[in-house]
N, C-alpha and C positions, 0 to 999 in steps of 0.2 A: 792325770788331773780329772776330777769329777766335775761334770758339767751340771750346774744347778740353775742354769738360766731357763726361761720358758721361751717357746717359739714366738717370735715377734713377726709382724708383717715386714719390717725393715730388716733385711738380711745383711745390710752393710755394717751393722753394729757388731762389736767384738763380743765374743762369747765369755761370759763370766764363769770362772771355775775356782775350785778350791784346791789348795795343795793336798796331796795324798795323805800326809800325816795329819792334817786337820780333819779330813774326812774320816780317817780311821778312828781318831779320837771321838768324833761325833757318833759314830756307830757304837763304839764301846760304851759311851755315856748312856745312849738310849737303851742298849742291852742291859746295862746295870739297872737302869730305872724300871725296865719292864719286869725284871726279876726281883724287885724290892718287895718287902712284905706288904707295903700299902697297895702296890699294883696288884699283887696276887690276891689280896683280900677283895678289892673292887672287881677283879675279873671273876671271882667266884660268886659275887653278888649279882652280876648281870647275867650269868649263864643259868638257865633253869636246871634243876637236878635231873640227872639222867635216869630214866626208867629202866631197870634191869630186865624187866619182863616184856619190853617193847617188842623185841624180835622173837620171843618165844612165849606167847600168851598161854594161859592155862587151858583154854578151850581148844588150842591147837590150830587156829585159823586167824588170819589177820583181820578178817571181818566176819564175826560170828553170824550175823544175819544173812549175809550172802552165802556163806558155807551151808547154813541150814536150808536156805531155798534151793540151792544146788542139789543138796541131798534129797529133798522132797521131789524135786523135778526128775531126778534119776530113778527114784522108786516108782513114779507114776507111769 
């Protein structure tokens, strides 16, 4: 049995649960909804595009200004 009740202050009340077959059906329905074309479309709309050069910038440092100041400090 899946317990869908929330914690109450009164512990004398019976716990409300769902039969396992209903819980399985609810999980399968939500999984199908999550993989629907509409859900996939809206998921792509909310996520910003991934930058491919984020972890490998052209200048070779995560922060170019700090890298330049460290280089100048080492030379001095």
